[in-house]
N, C-alpha and C positions, 0 to 999 in steps of 0.2 A: 171741318172737312170730313165728310163721311166716306165710307168705303165705296158707296155707289158713285160718288163724284170722282173719286180716284179712278175707278174702273171705267167710268164714262170718258174721262180725259184720255185714258190709254186707248180705248176703242176709237174715239174720234181722232186722236193723234195718229193711230195706225192707218186709218182711212185717208186722212188728209195727207200724210206722208207718202202713202202708196200712190195716191193720185198725182201728187207733185213729182214723184219719181217717174211715173209713167209718162207724164207730159214733157219731161226733160229729155231732149234727144241724146243719144249715145248711151254708153254703159257707165254706171256709177259704181265704183268699187267701195260701197259702204254696206254694212250689214243691216239686217231688219230691225235690230234694236236701235241703232242710230237713226234709221228712217222713222221709227216711232217717236223718238225723242225730238227730231226735227219737226215732225208733224204736230206734236203737242205744243212746242214752242210757237210754231206758225199759227196754230189755232188760238192760242192765248193772245198773241200779239195782234192777229187779225180781228179778234173780238174787241180788244181794247181800242184799236183804230176805228172800228165801226161805231163804237159807243162815243168816241170823241167827235167823229164826224156827224153824229146824230142819226145814224141809220136806225130806223124804227124796228123794234123787236116785234115779230109777228107770231101768230100761233103756228104757222106752217114753217117751211124752210126759209131762212133768211138768205136769199140768193146773193145779195151784194156782199154780205159778210162771208159767205162761203167762197165766193170768188177771191176776196182778199186773202183768205186763209190759204187757198190753193196756190195763188201767186207767190205768197210768202214761203210756202213749202217748196215750190220750184226753186226759188232763189236760195233758200236754206240748203236744200239737197245739193244744188250746184256748188255753193260755197264749201260745204263740208267735203264733198267729193274732190273738189279742187285742192283743198288743204291737205286732205289725206294723200292725194296723188303727189303733191309736192314734197311730202315727207319721205316718200319711198324712193 
């Protein structure tokens, strides 16, 4: 694992997490670090699911994989926000 792959995962996780958070209605009481972590996890799981389903990897943007990642980020942000809200 190189520093570039780690930084790439953080950047992609931040984007996926932010998109997921923007698409989720209402206010989420989670911080930006937790949003990035949820985005990274959603991106990794979405990529794994896409590979299992046989979604072809293309030279451009893999739209089906991206949609899976964003949907998982919305679910993840909702779950984390709900868990955090129930603790308070």
